[in-house]
N, C-alpha and C positions, 0 to 999 in steps of 0.2 A: 347196616340199615335196620330201621325199626321194623317190628313185626306188623303186618297189615292189620288195620282195625276198621271196623264198620260202624261202631258206635263209640264216640270219643268221650272222655271224661270232661265235664263242663269246665273244670279248671284249665285243662289243656287247651280247650277251644278258646278260652279267654286269653291265655298266654300267646297262642298262635295269632289270634286276631290283633292283639296289641303289637306283636312283632311285625306284622305287615304294616300297621299304622306307623311304626317306627321306621320302616324302610321308606315309606312315602315321605315322612318328615326329613329323612336324610336326603332324599331326592330334592326336596324343597330347599334345604340349606345349601346343597351343592349348586343349585340353579341361582339362588339368591346371591351367593358369594362369588360366582364366576361370570355372570352376565356382564355385558358392557353397557348396554343402554340403561338410562335411569328408569325407564318405564318398567323394566324387569328388576334391576338390581336395587332400586330405591323404593319404587311404588309397589313392587311384588305383584304385578299384573300377570300372573301365571298360575297354573294349577298342575299338580301331579296326582296320579292315581294308578292303581293296579286293576287290570281286567283279567278275567279268567281266559284260558285258551278257548273256551266256548263262548266268548264275547258277553260275559256278564260282569257288570261293574262290581268290584269286590272291596276295594279299600281306597276311599278318596281323602282320608284324614281331613286337613283344613283346606281342601280345594275350594275355589270360588264357586258358589252355587250355579252361576251361569255357565261355567266351563264344563261341569261334570257330566250332566246328562247328555248323551250323544257320543261319548267316547267309545261306548260299546258298539255303536253303529259304525264308527270309523274303523275299529279293529275288525269288524265283520267284513267291511268293504276291502280292507287290506287283504284278508284271506281270500275273498272272492276274486279280486283283481289278480292275485298271484297264486291261484290255486295249484297246489302240488309243487310249488317252487319257493316255499318259505323255509329258511333254515337258520341255524345258529350263526351269528355274525351279521345277520341282516339288520337294517334299520329302515324305517319308512317315514315319509313326510306327507301329512294330509292337512289341507286347509280349505277343503271344498264344502261350502255351506249347503250344497245340494246332496252331499254324501254323509250328513250327520254332524259335520263341524258347525261351529257357531258362526263365525264370519271369517273372511280371508285373512284378516290381521292376526288371527290366532293360529300360529303354526304348531301343529301337533306332531310330536316325534314319538314314534311307536317302535319298540324293540321287542320282538318275540323271544320268550324265554323257554328253553327246552330243558327237559330232564329225562334221561334214559330214552332219548329219541322222541319224546312226546312234547308237544307244544302245550305247556301247562298255564302260562301267564303271558300277558303282554304288558310291558311297562310303558306308561304314557306320560309325557310332559307336554303341556299345552302352554305356549308363550305368546303374549301379545307383542308382536314385533313393532319397532318404532317406524319402520318404513318397509313396504311390501311391493314397491313398484307402481303404486297408484299414479294416476295421471296428474294429481295434485300432491303437494308434499304433506300428506296426511294418511294415516292408516284408517281414518274415517272420511267418508265422502257422502254426506247426506243428499246432495243434489245430483248424484250420479243417476242418470235416467235408465241405464242398463249396465251390465257387467263390462261392456266394451268401453263406455265412457269412464267407468270406475277404474279399469286398467290394471287391477291387481294381478300378480302372478298367482296362479292357482295350481296346486299339486293334489290331484285325486289319488291318494294312496300310492305315491311314487317311491320306488326303492331309492334310497340315498346312500346306503352302504351295503356292500357284500364282502363277507370275510373280514369284517371290522374296518374296511377301507372305504373312503368316500368314492362315490361315483362322480368323478371330476367334471363330467359334462354338466351335471346339475349345478355344481358350484360355479362354473363359468357363466352359466345362464343367469344365475341370480346376481352375480357380481356385475354383469352387463346391464342390468335393469334397475338395480337398487341404488339410491342416491348416496348412501354412506355404506359401501359394501363391507368395509372392515368391521364396522359396528354390527352389521347383520351377521357376518361370519362369526364374530365373537359370541353373539347370542345363540347362533346355530350350534356352536360347540358346547355352550353351556346347557342347552336343552337336550342335546344328544348325550352329553356326559351324565346328566341327571338320570336319564333312562338306563344308561350303561351301568351306573352305580347300582340301580335296582336289579339289573340282571345278575350281577355278581352276588348281591345279598340274597336274592331268591334262589340261586343255585346252592348257596350255603344252607338256606332254609330247607330245601328239598333233601340235601345230603344229611342234615340232622334228623329229620323226621321220616324220611322215606316217601316215595311217590304215593303209595296207597294211603298212608295216613294224611298226606297233604290233600289228596283228592277227597278223602272222606271229610276232612276239615272244611274244605270249600263248600261242599254240599250241605253240611250240618250248620255252618255259620250262616249261610243264606236262608236256610229253613228257619233257624232261630230268629233271624231278622224279620222274616215274614210273620212269625208268630207275634213278635213285639209290635209290629205294625197293626196287626189285627186287633190286639188288645187296646191299642191307643184309639183306633177308630171306633171300637165298640163303646168307648166312654163318651162319644159324641151323640147328640140326639139325631134321630132320623130327620133329614131336612133336604129341601131343594133350594139352593141359593142361586140367585142371579145378580150380578153386579156389572155396572158399566162405568166407563171413564173415557176421558178424551185426551189425546195427545195435543201438543201445541200446533198451531198453524205453521205452515212452511211458506214463507213469503214467495209469491209468484208461482207456487206449485200446488199447495194444499191450503187454501185460504181458511178452511174451517177445521183443519186438523183431521184426526181420525177418531171415530167413535169405536171403542173396543168393548167386547162383551165376553165375560166368562160365566159359564153355567156349571154348577157343582151339585151333584147328587150324593148325599152321604147315606150309605146303607150300613148301619152298625150291625145288623143281624148277619149280613154276609161278610162284614169286615172289609168293605170296599168303598172307594171313592171314585165316582165317575165324573169326568170333566169333559164338557162339550165346548169346543173352540170354533165351531162351524159358523156361528153368527157374527162374522167379522168381514171387513171390506176385502174385495179381491186385491190381488197384487197391484202395486202402484209403480209408476215410473219415477222412482226415487230410491235412495239407498236405505230406506226405513223398513223394508221387508224383513221379517224375522224368520230365520231358518227353523226347521223342525227342532234342532238341538237347542237353539236359544230360547224359543218360545216355550218349549216343554220344560226346560231347565227353570225358567222363570216361574212357571206355575207350580212345578214340583217343589222348588225352594220355598215358595210362599205357603204351600200346604204344610211343609215341615215346620215352618215358623208357627203354625197354629196347632201343632200336635206336641206330643211329649218332647222335651228338649234333648233327650239323650238317645233318640232312636238311631240305629245304624242307617247311614245313607248308602244303600247298596241295592243290588238287583233284588235281593230278597224282599226288602221293604217296597220296592217299586212294583212288585207283582200285584199289590193290592190297589194300584192306581191305574185307571183305564181311561183312555183318551179317544175322543172323536175329532177328526180334522176335516176341514173342507178340502176340495180338490184344487182350488186356486184361491189363495188367501194371503193377505199381508201377515197373518198370524199362523206360523208353523207350516204353511203350505204355499210358499211363493213359487211361481212357475218361471223357468228359465226363459229369457235371460234377465229377468228383473234382478236388480242389485240387492244384496244383503249386507252392504258395507257397514251399516250401523246396527246390525242385527242384535248385538249384545246390550244395547243401551236404550235408546229412546222408547220404542214401543215395548221392549222387554221390561223396562223399568215400570211402565204403566201396568203391565200384566201382573207383576209382583204386587203392586199396590192394590189393584182391583181384587186380586185373589185373597190376599191376607185380610183385607178389610171386609170382604164378603163374609168371613167367618164371624165377624162381630154381629152379624144378623142373628146369630144363635143366642145372643144375649150378653150381658155384662160378664166378663171373665173369659170371653172367647175372642180370638182374632187380634188384630193390631190396627192401628191407624195407618195412614199412608206416609211413607217416608219421602224426604226431599229427593227430587229427581233432576237429572240433567248434567251433561258434561259442560259445566260452566267455564269461565275464563281460566280458573285455576286448574282445569283439566284439559286445556287446549293442546293441540299439537303445534309446536313452534318449529320454525326452520329459518335458515338463512346462511350467512357466511360469517365465520368467527375470525375477525381481523387479528385478534390476539394469538391465533394459531395459524397465521399465514394465509388467511382467507379460506380455510377448509370449510366445506359444507357441514351442516349439522341438521338433524331431524330428531325430535323427541316429543313424546307425549308427557305433559306435566301431570302431577298429582299433588298439587300444592294446597288446594283448599277443597273442602268436601261439603256435601249437603248434610242437613240435620236428620237424624234418625227418627223413626216412628215411635210413638208411645204404645205400650201394651197395658193390660190390666194391672200388671205388677210393677212396671218400671218406666222411668222416664226414658226418652230417646237418647241414643248414643251420639256424642258430639262428632266422633270420627267415623261416622256411618259410611260416608262416601256416596254410594248409590244403592238402590234397592237390590240390584243383581249381585252386589258385592257383600252387603250386610256387615260391614266392618272388618272384613277379612283381608283387605288390601292395606298397605301402609301408606301414610302420607309422606311425600318427599321431604327430605331435609332441604330447607331453603339454602343453606350454605353449600351443600353438595351440588344442587342445581346451578347455583351461581358460579361454582368452580368449573362445572362441566360445560356450561353454555354462556354466551354473552348476554346475560339477563340480570337485571337488578330488581329485587322485590322490595318495594317501598313500604308496604304494610300488609299485615295478615291478622285478622281479628274476628272475634265473634260479634254478631249483630244483635244489639240489645232490642228486646221486645219483638223479635222476629218469630219466636217459637210458637207453635200451636198450643193454646192453653187447654188444660184439662185436669182431671183428677190426677192423671199422670201426664206430664208435659212432653211434647215433642222437643227434639234438640234444636237449638238455635241455628240460624244460617251462619255461614262464614263469608267474609269479604276480603278480597285480595286486590292489590294494585301493583303492577309491575311494568317494566319497559325494557327496551334493548340498550346495550352499551356498544358503542363503536360503529354499528351499521344497522340498517333497517332489519326488522324481524317480521316474518309472516306468522300469523296465528290463525289456525282453523278451529273455530269454536262450534261444536256440534250439539248445541244445547236444546234440551226440552225443559219443562218446568218453569217457564217464564210467563205463561199465560194462565194455566189451570193450576191453582194452588193444591198442595198436598192436603187431602181432606182429613178431618178428624172423624171419630166414631163415638157412639154411645154418648153424645152430647159434647164431645171434644171439638175444639175450634181448629180451623185450618192453619197450617204454617204459611208464612209469606212466600210468594213466588220470587224467582231470581231476576236479576237484571245485569246487563253488560253495557259498559260505556267506554268510548274512546275519548281520552283527555289530552288536550293540548294546553301547554302553559298559557295562562292569561286568556283563556278562551272558555266558552261554555262547553260542558261535556256533551258529546254526541251519543245519543242512545242507539245502540246497535241492535239489529234483529237477533232473535234467539239463535239462529244458525248464521254464522258470519265467517267470511274469509277476508281477513283484513291485514294490510301492511301497516306496521307500527314504526314510524320514523323515530330517529334519535330525538329525544326531548318529549316525545309523546308517551302515553301510558295507557294500559288497559285496566279498567276497574271492573271487577266482577263480583256480584253477590249471588251466592248459591241460594237454593230454596231450603226452607226449614221443615221439620217434621210436624205432622198433625198431632193433635191431642187426643187422649182417651178418657172419656168420662166427663162429668160436669165439673167445670173449673171451681164452682162454689163448694165442691166436696174435697178440694185439695187441702191437706193439712196446712194450717197457717205457718207451722215451723218450716215446712218445705218452701213456702213462698218467701219467708224471711231469708233463707239460704240463697234463693234465686236472686233476690234483690242485693244481698251482700256480695254475691259473685259478679254482679253487673249484668246478669242475663235478662233480668226484668227490671223495669223502673217502679218506683213507688206508685206512680200514677196508674200503671197497668195493674199493679197489685190491688189497688183500690177499685178500679173500674171493672176489671174482669174477674179477679179472684175474690173480691170483696174483703180484702185484708187491709186493715188500717194499722199504721205504726205510729209510735212516738219516738222522739229522739232523732239523732242524726247518724249517718254512716261515718262521717269524717272523724267524729270523736268517739266512735264505737259505743254509742248509747242507743242505737236503733233497736227497738223491741216491739213486740206485738201488743196492740191495745185490744185485749180480748173482748171487752164490752162493746167498743166501737165496731169491732169486726163482726160480732153477732148481729148488731143492728144493721150494719151495711149489707150483710148477706141477706137478711130478711127483706131489706128494701129492694135488692136486685131480684130476688125471687118473686116478690110481689109485682114488680114492674114487668117481669117476664110473663107472669100469668095474666096480666091485664089485657 
């Protein structure tokens, strides 16, 4: 065993921190390669992290922003629920949105890790399950008026293993309520196995460095992260920011949508950021309520988007963020039994956009525009019976198309952004894999020309998908936001286009569906969904003409939009590869547009 240390060498701290990130990445690879449902094994809708034995987030690696904050609350509840009775060989399952989790679909597997009799870590794997026993075949239920109509199985820090063996009562209960129990059980084993891998690696970590050195490292790593956070905040101007936004209406329930507000006070002298989320609507009778974990994760993730790019995402950095919450609110403070079924998406996505774009109020160079939002048709939950496999039932959440990412002062938006709460960290499904796993045929998947929010830095374009069932009807639950209120640009940037969803019957007019839809698609019918595009950053007339040329050559923008919005004029043709910038005509056109704007 190593000699105890109180002050560690910085190189050693770096090595140990990277070793923990390596463990989390091994957890991630284990889960990705062993899960059964496509939502986990293909789309990567899960996150892994390490929490200290004192319930401090220590190492999230590439965990999804919306999943990470709140894990420490869940581990604290695990210890509270089982005080004095937690030991090596245990494992716990938590998906309670009122106990720190995001929403019931995210099953969180927690394995306490002991060394020399002391609980030093908890390994956490959080997985979005394809089916959780909801009253409809979807892990999202926007229209659920309360938790009883939602119907999800909820596990508030429940012990699922003792002495490394399953508590079979829990397994039977889940199999009795979940539509595709073998798929659920395969994902259960993958999530649990991921946490068990971490347990073994952490025990080896402790054996190598010794308990005293490990404890000193955790303390000093979090202290270092806090100092980095202070330095980053001190580079910001002192300011009070308020930003508002609206969610889409919900047909028959919320005709005007929800107006959401985030207030931010930046105190560079103290190295602190204070966030006030109290000025938001009370809990609502729908599944749109955002849990403490989801709402806070959304805002924390957006704040990190506006700060230094390499800040450690852990408890040390979080110490400099302070929140105020209402006692009853759709944002971070829903009251039981209001449903949090869609807690990780619709309202949470708006909170990311509102927060990161608020920082643009500090001036050019700060913040981001709004990213495309909404679980569109390409991210629907599909279900039915697979006649090619003997009529077996199937349920899966797709991740085939994604929204366009926001622009920043430095970069255009990411094409594979997906959602603001994900920020490009999930994978897009393989079309071929989804077609092999389920009776679905994807007719087309493409980027949408002229959809991106224009700016000095351009938002990413929207994507459009068209698909339908093979052999038997298919149910699609589409829980979309982002079809009414466009993702906004900042610093003169223009908004991205909103999304749309259509039901298409051969030789018939397409039927426009509401943003939240529960639809049966018959054989011969198709769903066509267009996601929303990212907003732009900065004046489009300041975009370098060379970049506009690339956009036109790639098919992302048309020559007409280049001329009308960016003020860039071309000569030649794309087809014969002679398209070039007419510099003189471009200068004249931009002067004309600026003059018209000033008139």
